[in-house]
N, C-alpha and C positions, 0 to 999 in steps of 0.2 A: 506377546509381551516379552520384554527383554530385561535381564538383570542389570541393574546399575547401582553400584555401591551397596550390594546386599539387599536391594529393593527391586521389585518388578515394576516397570513403568511402560505404559503405552505412550503414544504421542500426546494424547489428551491429559494423562496423568502428569507427564513431564511439564506440560504447559501450566496446569492448575496447581500442582503441588510443589514444583521446584521454581520455575521461571516467575510465576506470579508472586510467590513469597520473596524471591530475590529482588524483584522490582519494588515490593513494599519495603524491604530492608534498605533499598537505595533511597527511600524517602518519598516515593510516589504514592499518592493516595488512591483509594479505590475508584474515585471518580475520574482520575487521570488514566487509568488502565482499562482499555477496552479489549475484551476477549472476543474472538471470532467476529471481527469488525467487517461488515459488508463494504466492499469497495465501491465508492461512487466516483465517477470520473466526470470532468467538465469538458464538453465538446461544444465549442462555440458558446452560445448563450444558455445552453441547457446542461443540467446535471443528470447523469444516468447511473442507475445501479446496475452493475454487471454481475455476472455469474462467478464471482471470485470473492474470497475473504482472506484477510490477513489474520494470522493467529493472534497476535497481540499488537495493538497500537497504543502508544503512550503519548499523551498530550500534555501541554503545559496548562496551568490554571486558566490562562486566557484563550485556550482553544487552539494554539499552534501545535502542529504535529512535531514531536521530538524524535521518535524512533519507532520502528516496527521490529517485531521479533517473529521469525518463522521457525517453528519447531518441527523437528523430524523425529521419527522413531529412533531410540538409542542404537539400534543395530543398522540404521541407514547410514551409508557412507555419503557425506555431503558432496554434491557434485555441482558442476557449473550451472545446470538447469535450476537447481535450488537457489543458487545465488542470483541468477537472472530473475527468477520469480520474485524473490524478496525485494530486490532493488527496483524492479518494475512497479511493484505495489507501492513502495515508498515514494516513487516519482510521480505516480498517477493520482494520488489522493486529491479529491476535489475541494473538500473543506479543510481548512487549517494549513494548507500549503504542503510542499514536499517535506516528508520526514527526512531530516538530514542524515540520519544514521539507520543502517539496516543490520540486524543481528540474525545470524543463522546458527542454529544449534541443534544437536542431537543429544545433548546432555553430557557427552564425552568430549566433543569438539565444539568450540564456539568461535565463530568468525564475526568480526565487526567491520562493516564497510561504510565508507563515505558514499551516500546515496547518489550524489551528483557525479563524482569522478569515478565511481566503482572501485576506488582504491581500498584494498584490504589494510586495515590498521594493524600492523604487525604485533603490537604489544598486547592485543586483546583488551585494551581499554582506550578510552579517548583521553588524550592529553589535554590539560587545561589550556595549553597554548594552541590547540587546534583552531583554525580560523573560524569555524562554525561556532565553537564555544565562545571565542572572543567577540563574535558578532551576535551574541544573545540567541543562539540556536537558529538563526536565520540561514537558510541554504544559500550558499555562495557559488559563483561560477556560472556556467552556461545552463541555467535552469530551464530555458526554453527547449534546447536540444534534449536535455535529460527527460523532461516531461514528454516530449514527442516520442522518444525511444520507449518510454514506459507505456504510453498509451498504445503505441503500435504493437507492442508485445501483448498487452492485455486484450486488445480487440481481436488479435489473431490467435489467441489462446484456445478459443472454442468456437464452434459453429454458432452457438447461441449468442455469444458476445458479438460476433461479426454480424449476424442477422439483426440483432437488436440495434447495433450502430447504424446499419443500412436503413432499417425502418425509421429510426429517429431522423436520419438525414432526409429521407423522402418526405416524411410528415412535416418537418420544419419547412422545407423548400416549397411544398405544396400549400402550406398555410399562407404563404405570401400571395399565391395565385387564386385561392378559392374563397368563396363566401356563399352564404345561403341567400343573400339579397341579390336579385337579378339586376338591380340598379346600382350596385356597389362599384361597378367599373372593373371588377375582378374578371379574370379570364376563364375561370372554371367555376361553374355553378352546379354542384351535384344535385341529382334529382331525388 
């Protein structure tokens, strides 16, 4: 644990005691704030839960993703891989669309990113004139390329994610070819 403003915080304490309270002070309700949210990605027609979680996901009352927060230990120096991780999570969410903003913090340093452009918002806050705010928090820009980059990162993040993706692809493609009924006209009838 590390000392932060005369208090000792782990990453979990920072998330629960500081960030969660800050989000509540910003006007988000308990039902809008999801802690340790399991990432589900949409590949083709199917939704898959992968071996990754975002620390905090904030949703609108109608279920649209607004932002994610990735917390790090207070003594952790935020690096490019932390930023890539957070932005990839924001871009890959299956339900509720891309979270337009990504916040990375260790409690001492906080960075806010546009999840589509990967642009760091220098003022550490989102201006009311930001295009996403003007568009009612709907992600703008090349969302297809952004989602592709996010999914590519998450699938390659771990062997488990990659194997899960491959198995799901094989199962889906084989489902088109196989059936239990020998008279179905399908090519593969398992015994």
